[in-house]
N, C-alpha and C positions, 0 to 999 in steps of 0.2 A: 504494500500500500504506500502510495507516495503522498507528498504534502499537497495542501489544497491549492487551487489555481491562483488565488490572490498572492500567496507566498511565492509561487513559481514565477508569476508575472514580475514581482518585485526583484527576484533574483536576476531575471533576464535584464530588466532595466538597469539594475546596478552594474552588471557586467558590461552592458553596452555603454555605460557612462551617461545614461539619460535620467537616472533617478534624482528626484528633488531631495532637498534636505528632509522634508517631511516623510518621504517614502523611505529614505535610508533609516530614519528613526523608527518607522513602522516595521521595517525588516529586522532591525536589531531587536525590537520587542518580541517579534514572533520567534526569532531564533533563540532568544534567551532561555525559553522553557521548552524547546522542541529539538531534541537530539537528532531526530530523523532529518529535519530541515537543515540543521547544521551540517550533517554528513553530506546531504545532497548538494548543499551550496559549495562545500569545499571541493567535491568531485568536479562540479561544473566549472568552478573558478580555475582549477588546474588545467582542465581541458581548454578553456578559453585562453589561458596564458600560452599553452603549448601551441594551439592553432595560430594565434596571433604572432608568436615567435617564428613559426614556420612560414608565415605569410609576410614576413618583413615588418611586423609590428602593426599591421592594419587591424582594426577592430573587427571581430566576427559577431554579427548580430545573433543574439540568442533568445530574445524576448518572445518572438513568435513561436519558436519551437517549444518553449517552456510553458507558454500560457494556455495553449489549446488543451482540450480534454480528450474525449474519446476519439476524435478525428486524428489525433496525433499519437495514438498509443504505440503504433509501430515505430514512429520517429523517436518516442521516448525510450523504447527498448534499445534502439540503436545508440542513442545518446548515452544510455547507461553502460553499454559495452565499451564505448569510447572512453568514458570516464574511468572505467575499470582499467583500461589499457594505460591511461594517463597516470593512474595511481602507481603502476609498475614503473613508469618513467621517473617520476619524481620521488617515489618512496612512500612509505607509510608515515602519515603525519597525524599527530594527536591534535585534538581540539583545544584551542586556547580560549580562556574565559573572557578575554578582552580587558582584564584589569591591567592598568599601566604599571610597568616596572618602575619603581621609584629609584632615585639616586641613592647611592650608598648601599646597594644590594650586595650582600656578601658574595664573593666569587665573581663579581662582574669583571669582564675583560675588555669591554668596549662600551661605547655609548653612541646614540644617534646624533648625527650632526645636522646639517642643513637638509630639510625635507621640502621638495619642490613639487607641488601638484600631485601628491601621492594618493593613489587609491590602492587599497589592500585587498588581497584575495578573500580575507575574512573581514567583512564590514564592521564587525564588533571590535576590531583592533583599535586601540587608542595609543598613539605614539606622538611624543613631542621631542623636539631637539633637546638633547641632554639626557634623555632616558637611558638607563643602564641596559646592557646586553650581557647575558650570562652564557657560558658554554652550553651547547646543545640547542640554543634558541634559533629557530628558523625565521628569517625575514622573507615574507612572501609578498612581493610587490607586483600588483596588477598593472599599474601605470604610474608614470612620473619618475622622479629621481630622488634617491635616498642616499645620504652619506653615513658611513659607519666609521667612527674614529676609535682606533684601538689604543690600549694603554702603552703599547710599544712605540707609538707614533705613526704606525701604518694607517693609511686611509683607503677605504674601499667605497667606491661610488657605484651604486646599482642603478640600472636603467630598466624600467618595467617594460614587458613582463620579465621577472627574474625571481629565482628562489635561491637563497644563500643561507647556509647553516653555519653559524659561528661555532667553531670547535675549541679554540683557545685564543690566547692573545697573539698567537703566531699564525693564524689562518683559519680557513674554513672550507666547506664543501659547496661547490656551485652545481646545483642540480639542473638549472635551466636559465637561459638568458645571458646577459652580459654584465660584467663588472670591470671597472677600471681600478687599478691598484697603484698607489704611490707609497713607496717605502724609502723615505729619505733620511731616516735617523739610523744611528748605529744599532740601536735596540731592535729596529724593525727588519734588519737584514736577516734573510732566511724566511721571510713571510711566505706561506704556502697556500696556494689555491688548488684544491683537489677537484677533479672532474670525474665522470664515470669511466674515462679511459686513461687519464694522465694525472700527473702531479706537477704543478708549476712552482718552482722554488725561486724566489726573487733574490738575486745577488745585489741588486741596486740598479736603477731606482724606480722605474715605472713601466707598467705593462697593462694590457687588457686581456681578458679571457672571456670566452663565450662557449655556450653549450646549446645546441639545437634540440628540438623535441625528440629527434631520433638518435641523439647521443654524439653527434659530430662535435669534437672539441677544437677550439681555436686559441692560439697564443699569438699575441701581437706585441712586440717589444718596442717601446717608444724611447726609453732611456736605459742605459746600463746593460746588464746581463741577466738572463733568466735561464735556469736549467730545467729541461723537460725530462721528467722521470716517468717512463711508461709503466702502466699497471701490469704487474705479473712478470716483468722482465728485470726490473731494477737498473736497466741501462739508462744512461744519461746523455742527452744531447743539449748542447749549449747554443742559445740564440742571443744575438746582440742587437743593439738599437737598429731599427729599420727592418728587422727580419720578422717573418710570420711563418707559423707552421700550423697545419691542420692535421688532426689525428682522427681517423675513421674508427668507429666502434668495431669490435670484433677481435678475434684471437690474434690476427696477424699484425695489428697496429700499423695500418697503412699511413705513411707520412707524406704530406704534400708541402713542398717548399717552392715559393715564388720569388724570383729576383729580376731586377732591372739590369739591362746590359749597358755596354759602353757606347752603343750607337754606331759601331763600325762593323765592317764585314768580317772582322775577327770573332765577333760574338763572344766577348769576354764578360764574365759575370763574377760576382764575389766568391761563390763557392761552386756553382754549377758549371760543369765543363762545357766547352763549345761543341757544336755538331761534330759527329764522328762517322768515319767510314768503317769502324771496327765492330759495330753492333750487329746483332743477329738479324735485324730487319733491313740492313743496307743491301741495295741491289747488287753490289759488288760481291757479296757473299754467295749469291746464286740460289738462295733458298726462299726468301720471302717475296710476297707480292701484296699489292694493295688494290682495293676496288671501292667505288662509291656504291653504297647500298640504299641510300635515300637522299633525295634532293639533287640539285644541279650545280655543278661548279661554274665559276665565272666564265671560263672559256667555252662552256656549252651554251651560254646565253648570249653569245655574240660579242662578248667583251674580252679584253686582254686578260690572260690568266694562265697559270701553269696546270699541267695534268697532275693527277694524284701521285703518279710515280715520282714527281719532283720531291716529295716528302721523304724519299728513301735514297737520295743521291749523296748523302754524307756532307752536305753543306747548306747553309742558309742563303738568304738573298745577298747579292753583291753590293746592293745600295739600298737606301732607305725608302725609295719609291719605285718598286720594281714589280708591277703586276705580273709580268711574264714569268717571273721566278717564284710567284706566290700561289698558293692553293687556297681558295676561299669559296664559301657558299654565299648565296644571296643573303643580305642582311635581314630580309623580311622572313624568309622561310627556314634557313638553316639546313642541316642535313646530317648524314652519317657516313663514315668510311670505316673500312675493316681491313686489318692487316692479318694475313695468313703467314705464320712463321714457318710453314712447311711440315712441322711436326710439333707434338706437345713438348714444351720446354719449361725449364725452371726460370721464370722471369724474375729478375732482381732489381731492375731499374728501368723506368720509362721517362723519356724527356721529350718535351715539345718546345719549339721556338717560333716566335712571331716577330715581325718587324714591318712597320709602315709609319712614315711621318711625312705627309705632304707639306711642303714649305709654306704654301699660301692658303691651305684649307685646314684650319684647326680641327674641325670635326673628324678629319680623316685619322686622327690619333686613335679614334675608337677602333680602328682596324688592327690595332696591336693587342687589344685585350683578349685573353683566352677564357672561354666559357664552354665547358664541356663536362659530360659524365662519361667515365671510362668503364667498360665492361670486359670481362674475360670469359671465354668458353673453355671448360675443362676437358671436354671430350675431344677425340681425335678427328671427328667428322661432324659437320653441321647437319642436323636432320633435314633442313630445308634451306639450301644455300641461296635461293632466290627470295626468301622472305625478307621484307623490310622491318617486320616487327620483332621485338625481343621476346624470345621464349623464356620459360621459367628457369631454364638451366643456365642462362647467362648470369654471371656473378658480377655485381657492382663492385668495382675496385676503388674508384675515387671520384670525388666531385670537385671541380675546379672553377673558380671565378677570380681571376687575378686582380680585378678591381678591389675586392675585399681585402687583399693582402698588401696592396701598394698605396693605400690611403688616398684613393682617387675621389676627389670631390668635384673638380671641374675637368674639362678636357685637357687643359694645359698641365694638370697634375699627372696625367697618364704617361708613363714611360713609353717611348716609341718602340723600344726593343725589349722583349720579355722572354723569360724561360720558366718552364715548370718542370720540377723534378719530383717523381713519384717513386718512393721506396717503401720498404717494410722493415720494422725494427728487428724482426727475426731473420732478415736476409732475403728470404724468398717471398715475393708478392703472391705467387701462386704458380701452378703448372697450367699453362695455357698454350693452345695452338693459335687460337683466334683472339684478337683484341679489337674491340669496337668503340669508336668515339662517336657519341651523340653530341653534335656540335651546334652551338648557337651561331648564326650566320654573321658574315661581315669581316671576320678576322683573317688577316693575311699570314698564313702559316708558311714557314720556310723549310722545316725539317722535323722529323720524328725519329728518335732513336730508341730501340728496344734492346736492352742487354739481357741475354738469357743463355742458358746452357742446356744441352739435351738431357 
């Protein structure tokens, strides 16, 4: 039995950001003595936060689906199943009574700082700047910005939707959303943000961390150095200012690193090597081939452009505006291409390179950004080689959007030459014969390298 329609209508309006002060007060009164309603609200709030996080922070209307009665029984059952799934993502959370934590609470390790337009997943939450935070306390922010000031001097800024559990004066667990961390004092050195797949240890002085609804973790270092310790391996990778790493969920811990190049035909990057002729996918090795499985390349649309085989020739473009040496899909439709390595191989590293910077047309810098999802096929033969769709046996390897890693706000921020490196902490990304790139259109790719052993 679920709660009455009035209460569910208020829940929906609150999560949509449309509830008036009177409606919020009414919802609090109803929830005060109704355990079932509190449980339903928390489940819906977490799903709302997860969905909005997955959709880039856009609000997801809930009121209509919550307010209807018998006409939406099926929808309610569906919503309940999604809520249950969300509970697995963010963990089991106990109900908080809404009583404010007062200053001077024994064991407090942090306090709330500036609170800007905050809405909480639990509307009964009462928080003011200066309120104490104790270990184990979860801060569940639906919208707005909240600062957490730690006794060590570290400062964590949450941007809703986000869920962060304070574990000690040295860090906490990020279950969902994004936090920015500043650790500028000697006492705050070693501040830790744990995610479902990684542990980020600050050596000094500033970084941001993010976790999507499906567990993809991101580390972005703005100042100083941060160590990445991957769950289950204990191995450490060190990132410095300006570097970003994504960690896919799963046992293999797939790592994605994005870097800007020197803007020359040498394709020099801080740590990613230049294009190579020694990889397993290079045409000179005589084993691999590439084909377009969806969409049309620029050269097939009556424009200048390279054939797909140009991606396997061991070199990038010779200059910054060279359509004939670039492989690209229409910006409007995108496409997909597939590399056949000739046999199932142990793939250890995959690199992609892009370059385009028109001197007089700033928007052409968009042709350097890389946006794709990479899949691998574990079998030796494709069941339907002519199929454009992805079957259930394709394994998602990595998701790439270089704009998210390179701090792109305007076109002029975007580096004209970019490289993406995909590796795995355990060494092997997987055993694959076929690799498939589902590509957003418009990018001028110059080379793809796949390092693998039989």
